[in-house]
C-alpha positions as CSV (number, residue, x, y, z in Angstrom):
1,M,59.7,-14.7,-72.3
2,A,63.0,-12.8,-72.2
3,L,61.1,-9.7,-71.1
4,I,59.5,-11.6,-68.3
5,T,62.8,-12.8,-66.9
6,K,64.4,-9.3,-66.9
7,I,61.6,-7.7,-64.9
8,A,61.2,-10.4,-62.3
9,G,60.8,-9.4,-58.7
10,R,58.4,-6.8,-57.4
11,N,57.2,-5.8,-60.8
12,S,56.4,-9.4,-61.7
13,I,53.3,-9.1,-59.6
14,H,52.0,-6.3,-61.7
15,F,52.9,-8.2,-64.8
16,S,51.0,-11.3,-63.8
17,I,48.0,-9.2,-63.0
18,R,48.1,-7.6,-66.4
19,V,48.4,-10.9,-68.1
20,I,45.5,-12.3,-66.1
21,G,43.4,-9.2,-66.8
22,S,44.2,-9.4,-70.4
23,R,43.2,-13.0,-70.5
24,F,40.0,-12.2,-68.6
25,Q,39.2,-9.4,-71.0
26,S,39.9,-11.4,-74.0
27,T,37.7,-14.2,-72.7
28,R,34.9,-11.8,-71.9
29,H,35.4,-10.1,-75.3
30,E,35.1,-13.4,-77.1
31,H,31.9,-14.2,-75.2
32,D,30.4,-10.7,-75.8
33,T,31.2,-10.8,-79.6
34,E,28.9,-13.7,-79.9
35,N,26.0,-11.6,-78.6
36,H,27.0,-8.1,-79.8
37,N,28.3,-6.6,-83.0
38,D,31.9,-5.6,-83.4
39,D,31.0,-1.9,-83.7
40,E,29.5,-1.7,-80.1
41,P,32.1,-0.5,-77.4
42,F,32.9,-2.6,-74.4
43,P,30.8,-1.5,-71.4
44,V,32.7,0.1,-68.5
45,L,31.8,-0.6,-64.8
46,N,31.4,2.7,-62.8
47,F,31.3,2.1,-59.1
48,K,30.6,5.7,-58.2
49,Q,27.5,5.7,-60.3
50,V,26.2,2.5,-58.8
51,R,26.7,3.8,-55.2
52,S,24.9,7.0,-56.0
53,Q,22.0,5.2,-57.4
54,R,21.8,2.9,-54.3
55,V,21.8,5.9,-51.9
56,A,19.2,7.7,-54.0
57,R,17.0,4.5,-53.9
58,Q,17.3,4.3,-50.1
59,K,16.3,8.0,-49.7
60,T,13.3,7.6,-52.0
61,F,11.8,4.7,-50.0
62,R,12.4,6.1,-46.5
63,P,9.0,6.5,-44.8
64,E,8.1,9.9,-43.3
65,V,7.7,10.0,-39.4
66,P,4.3,11.4,-38.5
67,P,4.1,14.1,-35.7
68,P,3.3,13.0,-32.1
69,R,-0.3,12.1,-31.4
70,S,-0.4,14.6,-28.6
71,Q,-0.2,17.5,-31.1
72,Q,-3.2,16.2,-33.0
73,M,-5.6,15.6,-30.1
74,A,-8.7,17.7,-29.6
75,T,-9.4,19.4,-26.3
76,D,-12.8,17.7,-26.0
77,Q,-11.7,14.1,-26.8
78,D,-12.6,11.0,-24.8
79,W,-9.5,10.5,-22.6
80,G,-10.8,7.0,-21.5
81,A,-10.4,5.9,-25.1
82,V,-6.8,7.2,-25.4
83,W,-5.7,5.8,-22.0
84,P,-8.2,3.0,-21.1
85,G,-6.1,1.1,-18.5
86,P,-2.8,1.1,-16.6
87,K,0.2,1.0,-18.8
88,S,3.7,2.4,-19.1
89,F,4.2,6.1,-19.8
90,N,3.9,7.0,-23.5
91,P,5.1,10.5,-24.3
92,S,3.5,10.8,-27.7
93,A,0.0,10.1,-26.3
94,V,0.0,12.4,-23.3
95,P,-0.7,16.1,-24.2
96,L,0.9,17.4,-21.0
97,P,4.4,19.0,-20.6
98,L,5.6,16.6,-18.0
99,R,9.1,16.8,-16.6
100,Q,11.0,14.5,-14.2
101,G,14.6,13.6,-13.5
102,Y,17.9,15.2,-12.6
103,V,18.1,19.0,-13.0
104,D,21.1,19.9,-15.2
105,K,23.0,22.9,-14.1
106,K,23.3,24.1,-17.7
107,Y,19.6,24.1,-18.5
108,K,18.3,24.4,-14.9
109,I,15.1,22.4,-15.7
110,P,14.2,18.7,-15.4
111,P,14.3,16.6,-18.6
112,G,11.2,16.6,-20.8
113,K,8.8,13.7,-21.4
114,F,10.5,12.4,-24.6
115,A,13.2,9.7,-24.0
116,N,12.7,10.1,-20.3
117,A,13.3,6.8,-18.5
118,E,12.3,8.3,-15.1
119,L,8.7,8.7,-16.2
120,M,8.6,5.1,-17.3
121,K,9.9,3.7,-14.0
122,I,7.1,4.8,-11.7
123,P,3.4,3.6,-12.0
124,N,1.1,6.3,-13.3
125,F,-2.6,6.8,-12.8
126,L,-3.4,8.5,-16.0
127,H,-6.2,6.1,-16.6
128,L,-8.0,7.2,-13.4
129,T,-8.8,10.8,-14.2
130,P,-11.9,12.4,-12.6
131,P,-14.1,12.1,-15.7
132,V,-13.2,8.4,-16.1
133,I,-13.8,7.7,-12.5
134,K,-17.2,9.4,-12.7
135,K,-18.1,7.4,-15.8
136,Q,-17.1,4.1,-14.1
137,C,-19.1,5.0,-11.0
138,E,-22.2,5.6,-13.1
139,A,-21.7,2.2,-14.7
140,L,-21.4,0.5,-11.3
141,K,-24.6,2.1,-9.9
142,Q,-26.8,-0.6,-11.4
143,F,-25.0,-3.2,-9.3
144,C,-25.3,-1.2,-6.0
145,T,-28.0,-1.5,-3.3
146,A,-29.4,1.2,-1.0
147,W,-27.6,2.0,2.2
148,P,-29.1,0.1,5.1
149,V,-31.5,2.0,7.3
150,G,-30.2,2.6,10.8
151,L,-26.5,3.1,9.8
152,E,-26.6,6.7,9.0
153,T,-24.0,7.8,11.5
154,E,-20.7,6.5,12.8
155,A,-22.1,5.9,16.3
156,K,-24.9,3.7,14.9
157,M,-22.5,1.7,12.8
158,K,-20.2,1.2,15.9
159,Q,-23.3,0.1,17.8
160,H,-24.3,-2.6,15.3
161,F,-20.8,-3.5,14.1
162,P,-18.4,-3.0,17.1
163,V,-15.5,-5.1,15.7
164,D,-13.1,-3.4,13.3
165,F,-11.2,-5.7,10.9
166,I,-7.8,-4.4,9.6
167,S,-5.7,-6.0,6.9
168,S,-3.3,-4.9,4.1
169,D,-2.8,-5.8,0.4
170,Y,0.4,-5.3,-1.4
171,C,1.4,-4.8,-5.1
172,H,4.9,-6.1,-5.6
173,A,7.2,-7.9,-8.0
174,L,8.3,-11.2,-6.5
175,P,8.3,-14.8,-7.6
176,T,5.2,-15.5,-5.4
177,I,1.9,-13.7,-5.8
178,R,1.4,-13.5,-2.0
179,N,3.2,-11.0,0.1
180,P,4.1,-12.4,3.5
181,L,2.9,-9.3,5.2
182,S,-0.6,-9.5,3.7
183,R,-1.5,-12.4,6.0
184,I,-1.4,-10.2,9.1
185,V,-4.9,-9.5,10.6
186,T,-5.8,-7.0,13.3
187,I,-9.2,-6.8,15.0
188,Q,-10.2,-4.0,17.4
189,L,-13.2,-3.3,19.6
190,K,-14.1,-1.3,22.7
191,L,-14.2,-3.4,25.8
192,E,-17.5,-1.8,27.0
193,T,-19.3,-3.4,24.0
194,L,-18.8,-6.9,25.6
195,R,-20.9,-5.8,28.7
196,L,-18.8,-7.6,31.2
197,N,-19.3,-7.5,35.0
198,Q,-16.6,-6.5,37.4
199,H,-15.3,-10.0,37.8
200,A,-15.3,-10.8,34.0
201,K,-13.7,-7.5,33.2
202,D,-10.9,-7.9,35.6
203,K,-10.3,-11.5,34.4
204,I,-10.2,-10.6,30.7
205,L,-7.8,-7.7,31.3
206,R,-5.4,-10.1,33.0
207,L,-5.7,-12.5,30.1
208,V,-5.0,-9.9,27.3
209,G,-2.3,-8.0,29.2
210,E,-0.8,-5.2,27.1
211,R,-3.3,-5.7,24.2
212,Y,-5.7,-3.4,26.1
213,N,-5.5,0.4,26.0
214,P,-7.1,1.8,29.1
215,E,-7.1,5.4,27.7
216,S,-9.2,4.6,24.7
217,D,-10.8,1.4,26.1
218,V,-9.8,-0.5,22.9
219,L,-8.8,-4.2,22.8
220,T,-6.5,-5.1,19.9
221,L,-5.7,-8.6,18.8
222,V,-3.1,-9.3,16.0
223,T,-2.8,-12.7,14.4
224,D,-0.1,-13.8,11.9
225,R,0.5,-17.5,12.7
226,C,-1.4,-18.9,9.7
227,P,-0.2,-18.7,6.1
228,L,-3.5,-17.2,4.7
229,K,-5.4,-14.0,5.7
230,K,-8.7,-15.8,6.0
231,Q,-7.2,-18.4,8.4
232,N,-5.7,-15.6,10.6
233,Y,-9.1,-13.8,10.6
234,D,-10.9,-17.0,11.8
235,Y,-8.2,-17.5,14.5
236,A,-8.6,-13.9,15.7
237,M,-12.4,-14.3,16.0
238,Y,-11.8,-17.6,17.9
239,L,-9.5,-15.9,20.3
240,L,-12.0,-13.1,21.0
241,T,-14.8,-15.7,21.5
242,A,-12.6,-17.8,23.9
243,L,-11.6,-14.7,25.9
244,Y,-15.2,-13.6,26.3
245,H,-16.5,-17.0,27.6
246,E,-13.4,-17.7,29.7
247,S,-13.7,-14.3,31.5
248,N,-17.4,-15.1,32.4
249,V,-16.5,-18.4,33.9
250,V,-16.3,-18.4,37.8
251,E,-14.1,-21.2,39.1
252,P,-15.0,-22.8,42.5
253,W,-11.8,-21.6,44.1
254,E,-12.7,-18.0,43.2
255,E,-15.6,-18.1,45.6
256,T,-13.3,-18.8,48.5
257,K,-11.0,-15.9,48.0
258,S,-10.5,-13.5,50.8
259,E,-9.9,-9.8,50.8
260,A,-6.1,-10.4,50.8
261,D,-6.4,-12.6,47.7
262,M,-8.2,-10.0,45.5
263,E,-6.3,-8.7,42.5
264,Y,-7.9,-5.3,42.8
265,Y,-9.4,-3.1,45.6
266,A,-13.2,-3.3,45.9
267,F,-14.8,-0.8,48.3
268,H,-17.9,-2.9,49.1
269,R,-15.7,-5.8,50.2
270,N,-13.3,-3.9,52.4
271,R,-13.3,-2.4,55.9
272,S,-13.4,1.1,54.5
273,K,-17.1,0.7,53.7
274,K,-17.9,-0.2,57.3
275,N,-15.8,2.6,58.7
276,S,-17.4,5.3,56.5
277,E,-20.9,4.1,57.3
278,S,-20.1,4.0,61.0
279,I,-19.1,7.6,60.9
280,L,-22.2,8.6,59.0
281,N,-24.5,6.7,61.4
282,W,-22.7,7.9,64.6
283,G,-25.1,8.3,67.5
284,K,-28.1,6.8,65.7
285,S,-30.4,4.3,67.4
286,D,-31.6,1.1,65.9
287,G,-34.9,2.5,64.9
288,E,-33.5,5.3,62.8
289,T,-32.5,5.0,59.1
290,F,-28.9,4.3,58.5
291,S,-27.0,6.1,55.7
292,E,-24.7,4.4,53.2
293,A,-21.4,5.7,51.8
294,P,-21.9,7.8,48.6
295,A,-20.9,6.3,45.3
296,E,-18.5,9.2,44.6
297,Y,-16.6,8.5,47.8
298,A,-16.4,4.8,47.0
299,S,-15.1,5.5,43.5
300,S,-12.4,7.9,44.8
301,V,-11.2,5.3,47.3
302,E,-11.1,2.5,44.7
303,Q,-9.3,4.8,42.3
304,L,-6.7,5.7,44.9
305,F,-5.9,2.1,45.7
306,N,-6.0,0.6,42.2
307,E,-4.3,3.4,40.2
308,G,-1.9,4.6,42.9
309,E,-1.2,7.8,44.6
310,N,-1.0,10.9,42.4
311,E,-2.0,14.5,42.6
312,Y,-5.4,14.0,41.0
313,N,-6.4,10.9,43.0
314,I,-5.3,12.4,46.3
315,Q,-7.2,15.7,45.6
316,K,-10.3,13.8,44.6
317,Y,-10.2,11.6,47.7
318,K,-9.8,14.8,49.8
319,E,-12.8,16.5,48.3
320,Q,-15.0,13.4,48.7
321,T,-13.9,12.9,52.3
322,L,-14.8,16.5,53.3
323,M,-18.2,16.1,51.6
324,L,-18.7,12.8,53.5
325,L,-18.0,14.4,56.8
326,G,-19.9,17.6,56.0
327,I,-16.9,19.9,56.5
328,A,-16.8,23.0,54.4
329,K,-13.6,23.8,52.5
């Protein structure tokens, strides 16, 4: 106890540890003497040896990584079995040296296919190779029917099916499965297929307005009011039907219209017809045959009044007038 009092302070910590260690060793030694002989030495704990054994055990049980599948593929393999459907890009299953991404100035080539996030971003069509498409088409042939007789050419198809139906489908990632733009429906047809007379054609052109293209003779109707594509298609067909029947209706007040009330110039209803025929029949008696104005001259006059004065219409009207009067150029 006198020794303990003299070395108190910082060294007292070491002393206390030694005393505790000696007590622990003495206690463990008493416990071990019950199971061992006095001649056997006390076992020593070696932390370095335990750590080396643990590292060696981990290295022993580490599995070997096999080579990529693309290096083991045969050249005549069935690609449809490797890539049967649409999925994200897998570099180990594609035997192609694909590259995509930012070109580094140091290497001057795009990154390779391994660990390339750019190749996984875009949708790929590796499941739709020509051999796979041909195989799928052969499987679908049993469900197909023969092409209808009489629709061999584009002109015959337009003759039997004059209305073109145009719509769009979208593949997108949104909370809703329907894209708002997919409901838009467009139908097109040539106005000559409706077989309208002059009155009905003039009336329908005034009803549709800018939806008619006079250069191609195509009438276009676009519907997008309804939420579904089928509803907009039915509404477009209803509009086309209503326009056709409304244009053929002749109101009672239309029969009383005079020449000044007409929306367009008609040669057979105007004074030009009488004037031209009076020139052709100048000096003829009542018993002689009277001549009528040629159709080409009537068309040139109507075109000049309805379309306006331009170089082509004036030149055509001049030529037909000289021919009507029998004057050589």
